[in-house]
C-alpha positions as a Python dict, from the first residue, in 0.01 Angstrom:
ca = {
    (1, 'X'): (0, 0, 0),
    (2, 'X'): (-136, 12, 355),
    (3, 'X'): (-220, 366, 461),
    (4, 'X'): (-84, 509, 785),
    (5, 'X'): (-360, 627, 1017),
    (6, 'X'): (-349, 968, 1181),
    (7, 'X'): (-640, 1081, 1396),
    (8, 'X'): (-746, 1444, 1400),
    (9, 'X'): (-1013, 1549, 1649),
    (10, 'X'): (-1144, 1870, 1797),
    (11, 'X'): (-1131, 1949, 2168),
    (12, 'X'): (-1498, 2010, 2245),
    (13, 'X'): (-1713, 2072, 2549),
    (14, 'X'): (-1628, 1727, 2687),
    (15, 'X'): (-1273, 1848, 2744),
    (16, 'X'): (-915, 1756, 2666),
    (17, 'X'): (-915, 1403, 2808),
    (18, 'X'): (-1219, 1308, 2601),
    (19, 'X'): (-1046, 1440, 2289),
    (20, 'X'): (-728, 1246, 2364),
    (21, 'X'): (-933, 928, 2420),
    (22, 'X'): (-1115, 978, 2091),
    (23, 'X'): (-790, 1041, 1906),
    (24, 'X'): (-646, 718, 2046),
    (25, 'X'): (-964, 522, 1976),
    (26, 'X'): (-956, 621, 1610),
    (27, 'X'): (-611, 460, 1565),
    (28, 'X'): (-692, 141, 1757),
    (29, 'X'): (-712, 251, 2121),
    (30, 'X'): (-444, 273, 2388),
    (31, 'X'): (-467, -105, 2432),
    (32, 'X'): (-305, -144, 2090),
    (33, 'X'): (12, 11, 2230),
    (34, 'X'): (4, -66, 2604),
    (35, 'X'): (-43, -386, 2800),
    (36, 'X'): (-118, -380, 3176),
    (37, 'X'): (196, -342, 3385),
    (38, 'X'): (414, -208, 3103),
    (39, 'X'): (641, 91, 3161),
    (40, 'X'): (588, 417, 2971),
    (41, 'X'): (816, 709, 2884),
    (42, 'X'): (643, 1039, 2812),
    (43, 'X'): (849, 1279, 2600),
    (44, 'X'): (694, 1630, 2615),
    (45, 'X'): (826, 1954, 2464),
    (46, 'X'): (965, 2180, 2737),
    (47, 'X'): (1199, 2374, 2514),
    (48, 'X'): (1237, 2683, 2731),
    (49, 'X'): (1100, 2894, 3011),
    (50, 'X'): (766, 2955, 2840),
    (51, 'X'): (409, 2964, 2966),
    (52, 'X'): (147, 2707, 2871),
    (53, 'X'): (-53, 2963, 2674),
    (54, 'X'): (250, 3056, 2461),
    (55, 'X'): (201, 2754, 2234),
    (56, 'X'): (567, 2668, 2287),
    (57, 'X'): (539, 2387, 2542),
    (58, 'X'): (322, 2081, 2602),
    (59, 'X'): (21, 2184, 2809),
    (60, 'X'): (-45, 2046, 3154),
    (61, 'X'): (-397, 1957, 3039),
    (62, 'X'): (-269, 1713, 2777),
    (63, 'X'): (2, 1576, 3007),
    (64, 'X'): (-250, 1506, 3284),
    (65, 'X'): (-502, 1357, 3042),
    (66, 'X'): (-245, 1111, 2907),
    (67, 'X'): (-126, 1013, 3256),
    (68, 'X'): (-482, 951, 3373),
    (69, 'X'): (-555, 735, 3069),
    (70, 'X'): (-236, 534, 3125),
    (71, 'X'): (-316, 482, 3493),
    (72, 'X'): (-671, 371, 3414),
    (73, 'X'): (-536, 125, 3155),
    (74, 'X'): (-301, -34, 3411),
    (75, 'X'): (35, 110, 3312),
    (76, 'X'): (323, 30, 3544),
    (77, 'X'): (615, 268, 3577),
    (78, 'X'): (558, 606, 3408),
    (79, 'X'): (831, 866, 3361),
    (80, 'X'): (829, 1213, 3208),
    (81, 'X'): (1165, 1250, 3032),
    (82, 'X'): (1282, 1574, 2870),
    (83, 'X'): (1610, 1749, 2801),
    (84, 'X'): (1563, 2118, 2722),
    (85, 'X'): (1785, 2295, 2469),
    (86, 'X'): (1851, 2580, 2714),
    (87, 'X'): (2082, 2355, 2914),
    (88, 'X'): (2224, 2637, 3127),
    (89, 'X'): (1874, 2728, 3248),
    (90, 'X'): (1788, 2366, 3323),
    (91, 'X'): (1506, 2126, 3245),
    (92, 'X'): (1399, 2094, 3607),
    (93, 'X'): (1362, 2471, 3651),
    (94, 'X'): (1134, 2478, 3347),
    (95, 'X'): (931, 2187, 3488),
    (96, 'X'): (900, 2362, 3824),
    (97, 'X'): (784, 2685, 3659),
    (98, 'X'): (521, 2493, 3462),
    (99, 'X'): (407, 2291, 3765),
    (100, 'X'): (512, 1960, 3610),
    (101, 'X'): (690, 1858, 3929),
    (102, 'X'): (359, 1886, 4117),
    (103, 'X'): (177, 1683, 3849),
    (104, 'X'): (444, 1412, 3867),
    (105, 'X'): (416, 1395, 4245),
    (106, 'X'): (35, 1388, 4240),
    (107, 'X'): (19, 1093, 3999),
    (108, 'X'): (324, 904, 4125),
    (109, 'X'): (516, 967, 3802),
    (110, 'X'): (893, 1001, 3772),
    (111, 'X'): (1040, 1324, 3633),
    (112, 'X'): (1379, 1295, 3463),
    (113, 'X'): (1616, 1541, 3295),
    (114, 'X'): (1741, 1367, 2980),
    (115, 'X'): (2042, 1599, 2974),
    (116, 'X'): (2160, 1445, 3302),
    (117, 'X'): (2087, 1078, 3223),
    (118, 'X'): (2318, 801, 3110),
    (119, 'X'): (2392, 832, 2739),
    (120, 'X'): (2446, 572, 2471),
    (121, 'X'): (2612, 613, 2132),
    (122, 'X'): (2474, 450, 1820),
    (123, 'X'): (2569, 435, 1455),
    (124, 'X'): (2384, 293, 1155),
    (125, 'X'): (2479, 202, 801),
    (126, 'X'): (2179, 404, 683),
    (127, 'X'): (2311, 730, 829),
    (128, 'X'): (2362, 992, 559),
    (129, 'X'): (2475, 1293, 764),
    (130, 'X'): (2595, 1159, 1098),
    (131, 'X'): (2872, 914, 1177),
    (132, 'X'): (2724, 838, 1517),
    (133, 'X'): (2483, 996, 1764),
    (134, 'X'): (2467, 1007, 2145),
    (135, 'X'): (2140, 1030, 2337),
    (136, 'X'): (1963, 923, 2657),
    (137, 'X'): (1984, 546, 2693),
    (138, 'X'): (1653, 551, 2883),
    (139, 'X'): (1456, 555, 2557),
    (140, 'X'): (1534, 180, 2532),
    (141, 'X'): (1444, 109, 2896),
    (142, 'X'): (1067, 151, 2858),
    (143, 'X'): (811, -77, 2698),
    (144, 'X'): (623, 215, 2543),
    (145, 'X'): (742, 560, 2438),
    (146, 'X'): (482, 833, 2386),
    (147, 'X'): (585, 1159, 2221),
    (148, 'X'): (380, 1465, 2328),
    (149, 'X'): (485, 1749, 2096),
    (150, 'X'): (315, 2077, 2012),
    (151, 'X'): (261, 2234, 1668),
    (152, 'X'): (511, 2510, 1594),
    (153, 'X'): (686, 2681, 1308),
    (154, 'X'): (1064, 2660, 1291),
    (155, 'X'): (1310, 2854, 1073),
    (156, 'X'): (1532, 2555, 996),
    (157, 'X'): (1278, 2279, 938),
    (158, 'X'): (961, 2482, 858),
    (159, 'X'): (755, 2299, 1121),
    (160, 'X'): (845, 2116, 1438),
    (161, 'X'): (605, 1851, 1563),
    (162, 'X'): (686, 1484, 1638),
    (163, 'X'): (1022, 1412, 1477),
    (164, 'X'): (1209, 1727, 1582),
    (165, 'X'): (1073, 1696, 1937),
    (166, 'X'): (1272, 1376, 1991),
    (167, 'X'): (1592, 1586, 1973),
    (168, 'X'): (1528, 1663, 2338),
    (169, 'X'): (1676, 1320, 2414),
    (170, 'X'): (2007, 1408, 2253),
    (171, 'X'): (2320, 1456, 2460),
    (172, 'X'): (2356, 1832, 2522),
    (173, 'X'): (2664, 1856, 2299),
    (174, 'X'): (2473, 1678, 2024),
    (175, 'X'): (2193, 1934, 2037),
    (176, 'X'): (2448, 2197, 1929),
    (177, 'X'): (2626, 1963, 1686),
    (178, 'X'): (2304, 1895, 1497),
    (179, 'X'): (2315, 2264, 1396),
    (180, 'X'): (2672, 2231, 1268),
    (181, 'X'): (2559, 1981, 1004),
    (182, 'X'): (2249, 1938, 790),
    (183, 'X'): (1994, 1946, 1072),
    (184, 'X'): (1714, 1813, 851),
    (185, 'X'): (1905, 1498, 757),
    (186, 'X'): (2042, 1459, 1110),
    (187, 'X'): (1685, 1435, 1244),
    (188, 'X'): (1613, 1156, 998),
    (189, 'X'): (1941, 976, 1080),
    (190, 'X'): (1856, 992, 1451),
    (191, 'X'): (1523, 822, 1383),
    (192, 'X'): (1705, 527, 1226),
    (193, 'X'): (1822, 423, 1575),
    (194, 'X'): (1522, 530, 1786),
    (195, 'X'): (1263, 271, 1892),
    (196, 'X'): (915, 315, 1750),
    (197, 'X'): (688, 549, 1943),
    (198, 'X'): (330, 668, 1963),
    (199, 'X'): (268, 1039, 1908),
    (200, 'X'): (-12, 1241, 2067),
    (201, 'X'): (8, 1599, 1943),
    (202, 'X'): (-100, 1874, 2180),
    (203, 'X'): (-277, 2097, 1929),
    (204, 'X'): (-467, 2304, 2183),
    (205, 'X'): (-240, 2603, 2122),
    (206, 'X'): (27, 2617, 1853),
    (207, 'X'): (298, 2871, 1779),
    (208, 'X'): (349, 3066, 1455),
    (209, 'X'): (608, 3316, 1341),
    (210, 'X'): (947, 3301, 1508),
    (211, 'X'): (905, 2958, 1663),
    (212, 'X'): (998, 2734, 1824),
    (213, 'X'): (1025, 2963, 2128),
    (214, 'X'): (975, 3326, 2030),
    (215, 'X'): (667, 3315, 1810),
    (216, 'X'): (303, 3398, 1872),
    (217, 'X'): (32, 3162, 2004),
    (218, 'X'): (-237, 3022, 1773),
    (219, 'X'): (-554, 2875, 1922),
    (220, 'X'): (-625, 2542, 1748),
    (221, 'X'): (-810, 2320, 2002),
    (222, 'X'): (-727, 1993, 1830),
    (223, 'X'): (-551, 1666, 1913),
    (224, 'X'): (-367, 1447, 1662),
    (225, 'X'): (-241, 1095, 1722),
    (226, 'X'): (-53, 843, 1515),
    (227, 'X'): (191, 556, 1518),
    (228, 'X'): (408, 687, 1235),
    (229, 'X'): (580, 1021, 1310),
    (230, 'X'): (634, 1105, 943),
    (231, 'X'): (262, 1072, 869),
    (232, 'X'): (180, 1269, 1186),
    (233, 'X'): (415, 1552, 1092),
    (234, 'X'): (283, 1560, 736),
    (235, 'X'): (-76, 1586, 861),
    (236, 'X'): (10, 1852, 1119),
    (237, 'X'): (196, 2049, 851),
    (238, 'X'): (-114, 2047, 629),
    (239, 'X'): (-327, 2169, 919),
    (240, 'X'): (-75, 2454, 965),
    (241, 'X'): (-103, 2547, 597),
    (242, 'X'): (230, 2401, 479),
    (243, 'X'): (288, 2156, 196),
    (244, 'X'): (470, 1862, 361),
    (245, 'X'): (601, 1741, 26),
    (246, 'X'): (811, 2060, 13),
    (247, 'X'): (952, 2024, 366),
    (248, 'X'): (1303, 1892, 336),
    (249, 'X'): (1331, 1674, 648),
    (250, 'X'): (1007, 1500, 550),
    (251, 'X'): (1144, 1449, 201),
    (252, 'X'): (1453, 1287, 355),
    (253, 'X'): (1231, 1075, 583),
    (254, 'X'): (1040, 940, 284),
    (255, 'X'): (1369, 861, 106),
    (256, 'X'): (1483, 671, 417),
    (257, 'X'): (1162, 467, 416),
    (258, 'X'): (1048, 599, 755),
    (259, 'X'): (695, 682, 648),
    (260, 'X'): (462, 849, 400),
    (261, 'X'): (390, 1214, 329),
    (262, 'X'): (157, 1196, 28),
    (263, 'X'): (-216, 1247, 94),
    (264, 'X'): (-315, 919, -69),
    (265, 'X'): (-86, 724, 167),
    (266, 'X'): (-228, 870, 491),
    (267, 'X'): (-575, 802, 629),
    (268, 'X'): (-686, 1097, 839),
    (269, 'X'): (-951, 977, 1088),
    (270, 'X'): (-1200, 1215, 1247),
    (271, 'X'): (-1201, 1570, 1114),
    (272, 'X'): (-1085, 1647, 765),
    (273, 'X'): (-775, 1866, 747),
    (274, 'X'): (-976, 2132, 567),
    (275, 'X'): (-1216, 2162, 862),
    (276, 'X'): (-945, 2275, 1104),
    (277, 'X'): (-686, 2421, 867),
    (278, 'X'): (-540, 2748, 993),
    (279, 'X'): (-238, 2881, 797),
    (280, 'X'): (50, 2965, 1030),
    (281, 'X'): (284, 3257, 966),
    (282, 'X'): (622, 3101, 873),
    (283, 'X'): (929, 3146, 1092),
    (284, 'X'): (1088, 3410, 875),
    (285, 'X'): (1176, 3760, 1000),
    (286, 'X'): (992, 4036, 815),
    (287, 'X'): (1243, 4299, 919),
    (288, 'X'): (1621, 4281, 949),
    (289, 'X'): (1679, 4641, 1054),
    (290, 'X'): (1889, 4686, 1367),
    (291, 'X'): (2039, 5027, 1443),
    (292, 'X'): (2417, 5032, 1410),
    (293, 'X'): (2432, 4682, 1256),
    (294, 'X'): (2496, 4613, 886),
    (295, 'X'): (2364, 4290, 734),
    (296, 'X'): (2460, 4167, 386),
    (297, 'X'): (2294, 3873, 221),
    (298, 'X'): (2190, 3728, -111),
    (299, 'X'): (1880, 3867, -290),
    (300, 'X'): (1555, 3754, -128),
    (301, 'X'): (1484, 3468, -370),
    (302, 'X'): (1817, 3305, -281),
    (303, 'X'): (1843, 3385, 88),
    (304, 'X'): (1885, 3128, 359),
    (305, 'X'): (1577, 3168, 575),
    (306, 'X'): (1740, 2977, 859),
    (307, 'X'): (2036, 3213, 887),
    (308, 'X'): (1810, 3517, 861),
    (309, 'X'): (1594, 3383, 1139),
    (310, 'X'): (1869, 3295, 1385),
    (311, 'X'): (2039, 3631, 1329),
    (312, 'X'): (1708, 3808, 1393),
    (313, 'X'): (1652, 3600, 1707),
    (314, 'X'): (1999, 3683, 1841),
    (315, 'X'): (1972, 4055, 1767),
    (316, 'X'): (1619, 4079, 1906),
    (317, 'X'): (1737, 3922, 2231),
    (318, 'X'): (2022, 4173, 2250),
    (319, 'X'): (1789, 4462, 2171),
    (320, 'X'): (1534, 4344, 2428),
    (321, 'X'): (1814, 4339, 2684),
    (322, 'X'): (1879, 4708, 2606),
    (323, 'X'): (2231, 4635, 2479),
    (324, 'X'): (2210, 4686, 2101),
    (325, 'X'): (2402, 5016, 2112),
    (326, 'X'): (2706, 4830, 2243),
    (327, 'X'): (2726, 4636, 1914),
    (328, 'X'): (2754, 4945, 1692),
    (329, 'X'): (2966, 4878, 1384),
    (330, 'X'): (2893, 4505, 1377),
    (331, 'X'): (2868, 4366, 1024),
    (332, 'X'): (2706, 4037, 933),
    (333, 'X'): (2736, 3829, 616),
    (334, 'X'): (2472, 3564, 538),
    (335, 'X'): (2511, 3322, 247),
    (336, 'X'): (2806, 3322, 12),
    (337, 'X'): (2792, 3692, -70),
    (338, 'X'): (3042, 3805, -338),
    (339, 'X'): (3109, 4157, -456),
    (340, 'X'): (3199, 4479, -286),
    (341, 'X'): (3466, 4498, -21),
    (342, 'X'): (3364, 4526, 342),
    (343, 'X'): (3567, 4787, 530),
    (344, 'X'): (3615, 4744, 902),
    (345, 'X'): (3686, 5055, 1104),
    (346, 'X'): (3844, 5055, 1449),
    (347, 'X'): (3622, 4862, 1687),
    (348, 'X'): (3414, 4698, 1412),
    (349, 'X'): (3364, 4323, 1390),
    (350, 'X'): (3250, 4106, 1100),
    (351, 'X'): (3057, 3785, 1164),
    (352, 'X'): (3021, 3535, 879),
    (353, 'X'): (2712, 3334, 974),
    (354, 'X'): (2648, 2987, 836),
    (355, 'X'): (2858, 2721, 666),
    (356, 'X'): (2822, 2873, 319),
    (357, 'X'): (3009, 3188, 429),
    (358, 'X'): (3324, 2997, 522),
    (359, 'X'): (3494, 3067, 190),
    (360, 'X'): (3428, 3437, 235),
    (361, 'X'): (3673, 3442, 526),
    (362, 'X'): (3969, 3417, 290),
    (363, 'X'): (3937, 3784, 200),
    (364, 'X'): (3976, 3872, 567),
    (365, 'X'): (4252, 3633, 671),
    (366, 'X'): (4463, 3903, 832),
    (367, 'X'): (4179, 4062, 1021),
    (368, 'X'): (4054, 3721, 1132),
    (369, 'X'): (4394, 3663, 1292),
    (370, 'X'): (4348, 3994, 1473),
    (371, 'X'): (4017, 3873, 1620),
    (372, 'X'): (3798, 4113, 1421),
    (373, 'X'): (3648, 3860, 1177),
    (374, 'X'): (3454, 3563, 1312),
    (375, 'X'): (3299, 3253, 1158),
    (376, 'X'): (2982, 3105, 1310),
    (377, 'X'): (2946, 2754, 1169),
    (378, 'X'): (2616, 2577, 1126),
    (379, 'X'): (2336, 2507, 879),
    (380, 'X'): (2195, 2713, 1030),
    (381, 'X'): (2362, 2770, 1367),
    (382, 'X'): (2137, 2794, 1672),
    (383, 'X'): (2017, 3141, 1769),
    (384, 'X'): (2191, 3100, 2104),
    (385, 'X'): (2519, 3018, 1926),
    (386, 'X'): (2492, 3333, 1712),
    (387, 'X'): (2415, 3550, 2015),
    (388, 'X'): (2710, 3404, 2205),
    (389, 'X'): (2942, 3473, 1910),
    (390, 'X'): (2824, 3835, 1896),
    (391, 'X'): (2871, 3882, 2268),
    (392, 'X'): (3213, 3722, 2267),
    (393, 'X'): (3330, 3944, 1978),
    (394, 'X'): (3224, 4262, 2160),
    (395, 'X'): (3288, 4144, 2516),
    (396, 'X'): (2929, 4205, 2625),
    (397, 'X'): (2792, 3972, 2893),
    (398, 'X'): (2427, 3861, 2907),
}
């Protein structure tokens, strides 16, 4: 079996552009993917209003390096295309805050909000979770697509690198819907209808802990590149201290024939993984203690890490806004928790978080009708969805 190549290089004294060039050279050079005059879409990760040094967004250094290389190699039309998940805040505001609009203007590059672009809807007989999926049609309008993700932990998929980053092209409603189903399989289904793309991973600064937006930065100073996103994600996961063969979306990707995960099927060019390995803290909350709020869940060995994480994200946001006291008496159920009765006093609300708590609602049918028991669907739901459900239950605005 032919091995998939993934380059792994350090960013040294020569700088970021030199490292990107080396990473590309080790997998055949940019000329393998781009012919003079061809159009290029650049898909960065601008997931939220974060700073470059947070490890949560693609750095300007990598973006500029890639644009310069493309210009020098004779690329025609170049467009930066991203659709942030915080749709209400807006992709363009994030780009302005990061200075991407200035970079685009300086190099004569287009800047597009995927959330506002024409959408197409595709289905595939190989889909296992989705019936169909809607996303920015522009991904088919370019000769070359280059994915520019960062390396982050994620509570629902363990790590987010190349494959998850392409979700930024989804129609805004689809970004939410992917959380209502099996997100891990949905990512793989989506890749069944995406064109092939080159990935250049911005590994200058990663994010550990409560990624993909609220974790802590990790200095890595590396660049990865590869033609197969499954092999790229597997290699990045190993660098981050995770076993990719135990990451479910990568397991599904292998089953779908999208690429390899096993070490003996990937040729890592440049540094060895062991030379740059730096174990990341997983995206799992260490504490679930919030004054006035009661949380019930399965014992730790059975818990859903995703639901724990999104609940912690939602409650931390509320606490940071100085509003936690207004949610006193709120009770949360995670996982299909049986057993003792939950008593709701006047003013209390119960939120059943995650698809596996749906059956638990039957015990509260009457109170649900009264608007005191709420179901937040998803596997796991997005942190923003959970926060919105809490705020709606208690009538507390952001």
